[in-house]
N, C-alpha and C positions, 0 to 999 in steps of 0.2 A: 062890860056887860054884853051878853049875846043878844042880838036883835031877834024879834019874833020870827022874821023870815029865815034867819040863820038857824034858829032853834028848830023850826019846822023842817028845814033841809036836813039837818043833822039827825033828827028823829027818823026821817024817811031813809036816810043812808044807814042808820043803825038797824032799822027793821029789815032792810035788804041784806045787810051783813048777817044778821041772825038767821034769816031764812035760807040764804044761799052760800054763806061762808065767805064770799068775796064780792067786790064790786070793781068795775073797770072805770077809770076816769072818763073816758069818752062816752060810755053808755050812760053813766050817772049825769054828766053834763047835759046830754040830750034829753034825758027824762025830766030833769029838774029845770031845764030852760035857762041854765047859767053857764058861765065859762068853766073850763077845766081848772083854771087858777082858783076860782071860787070853791070848786069841789075839793081841791087840794087843801085849802084852808079849813074847810069843814072836816075833812078826814084828819088833819093835824089836831083839831080840837078833840075828836073822838079818841085819837091815840093818846093825847094828854090825859084823858079820863080813863085810860086802860081798856077801852072798848074795841079798839081797832089797832092793827099793825100795818103801817105803810109798806107796800112792796112796789116794785117797778110797775107803773101803769095803773095803780089803784091801791087797794087795801084788802086785807083779810080780817076776819073777825077774831078778836083776841079773847075768846071764851068758849065754853062748851057749846057745840052746835048740835041740833037735833039730828037723828040719823037721816031723816028725810032731807034735811037741808044739806047735809054732807053728801048724800047720794046723788044730788043734782049737780054737785060741783066736780068738774073734771072727770065725768063718768067714762068717756072713751079712753082717757089716759090711764085710769084705774083698771080698766079691762086689759090694757096692754101690760101693765105691771102684773096682773094676775096671770096673763099668758106666759110671761117670763118665769113666774114662780111655779107654775103647774108641774113642770118636769121634776121639781124638787120634792113633790109630795109623794111619799112612798105608797105602795099598794097595801101594805100591812104595817102593823105596829101602832104606836100611840103618838099623836101630834097634838099641838094646841094652836088655835086661832084666836086672835083678839077680837074685839067688838067693832073694829073699824069697817068702813064701807069698802075699803080696798080688799080686806080679807073676806068680806061678804061676797065680793065678785069671785075671789078664789074658791070659796066654798061652792058657789054655783057651778064652777067649772070642773070640780072633782067628780069623776064618773063613778067611782066606787067599783064594786065587783070583786074586791079582794077581801081583806080582813083588817080594815082600818078603823081605829078609834080616834075620834076628834073631840077634844075638850075645848070649850069656849065659854067666855063670859058674855057673849053677844046673843041676845034673844032672837034676833032675826037671822043671824048666822046659824043658830041651832035649828030654827025652823027650815032653813034652806037645806040642811043636811038630814033632818029627821026622816026616818022611813026609807032612806035611799039604800038600795041593796048593797051589801058589803061594807056598810059604814055604820058604826055605832056612835051616835052623837051624845055627848054628855055636857050638861050645864054645870058650871061651878057652884051655883047657889050664891046667895048674898043678897044685898039690898039693891033694888032696881034704881038706877039713875035714869029718870024719865027723859032727861035731855039727850042722852046718848043711847038709850035702849041697851045699856050694859049693866052687868051685875058687879057691884063693888062692895067694899067694906071687909070687916074681919072674917066673916064667914067665907067669903070668896078666897081671901088670902090663905086662911087655914086649910081649906080644901086643896088649894094648889100646893101648899107646903107638904102635903101627904102624897103627892103624885110625882111621876117622872115621865118626861116626853123625849122622844128622839129629837124633835125640833119644835120651836115656837115661832109661828109665822105672825108677824105683827107690823103695824104701821106706827106712826108717831105724829104728834101735833107739831113738833119742831125737831130739827136735828142739827147739831153742830159737831165739830171734830172730836168732842169729848163725850157728849151725852145725847140720848134721845129724851125728849121732853113731852109732858102731857099738860093738858089745860087745868087739871085738878089734881090735888095731892092724893086723893083716894084712887083715881085712875092710875097714877104713877105707882102707887103701892101694889096694885094688882099686877101691873106690868113687871115690876120687880119680882113678884112671886112666880109669875109665869117663867121668867128668865132663870130664876134659881132652879126650877124644876126641869129645865131643858138642856139637852146636850148641845144644842146649837140654836142661836137666834137668827132668824131670817127676816130681814127688814124690807118691806115694800112700801114706798112712799112717793108721792108726787114731788117733783123737783122744787116746787115752791116752798117745801118744808125745809130745804137745805139752808142753813144759816138763819132760819127763822127764830122767833122767841116765843116761849110758852112758860107757864107758871112753875112746873115742878119737874125736876130732873128724875128720870126713871132708869132706863137701862144704859150702862156705859157703852160707848161705841166699841170699846175693845172686846165686848161680849158678842158683837155682831159678826157672824161668819159670812153672810151674804147681804148685799144691798142692791135692790132693784128699784129703778125709777122708770118713767116713760121715755127717758132720754137714751140715746145710744151709749154704750158702755164707755166709749172714747170721748164723750162730750166734755168740753173744758170745764163745765160746771161741776163735774165729778172728780176733777184732778186731785183736790185736797183729800177726798175720801178713798181714792184708789190706793193710797199709801197706808191707810189705816184699817181698811176692811179687806180681808183676804180675797174676796170675790165680789166684783161689781158687775151687775148685769145691765 
């Protein structure tokens, strides 16, 4: 049986995970006034409940996180990933961006001025692109997932099945040497539809997604032509992926 004090700590840790997507052992121990070993045990209990996933130095949330919560997590690293991907964005043609905060950073960096059409299921990504000279922004349609500010469901997938893109720029909740994963089955279905319609899949994700675990398999890694993280391309963490993805940035 969990003590009241332990339950209160775990509730506070879960609230922090839902708000910011991750917690660090040292920070949590200081805020809760307990040892790091105690925080480890609390995070283990949350992991057993399927609410957290332990990573080195702390834990990440194992469920859909609000756009605001995701945007506060690793923001500088996501800007670095967007910087790496920006040269791959054409001046004209049709591309797609998913609803991730990483691709939201990329959308904000696209200058436009050409004749580029961008299709997205991200409401805030659409707003970042709407009205920009030389860019036509299109929403997929579908049901809004308020947790992620994305459009999902059969309307979104049907729209995407009727379209074609030169490239689909995406992130993922988790990546292993076989698949990219998402936190919900509906989000995974939308990512599959985007990938089916794309000539190339360009994946940009924080390195803590490598080897992570999420609920639903989405895009096979063999469909990914480019993988960008905040790490140098030669980083040892990327060794397993350099042999599976044609281009690692």
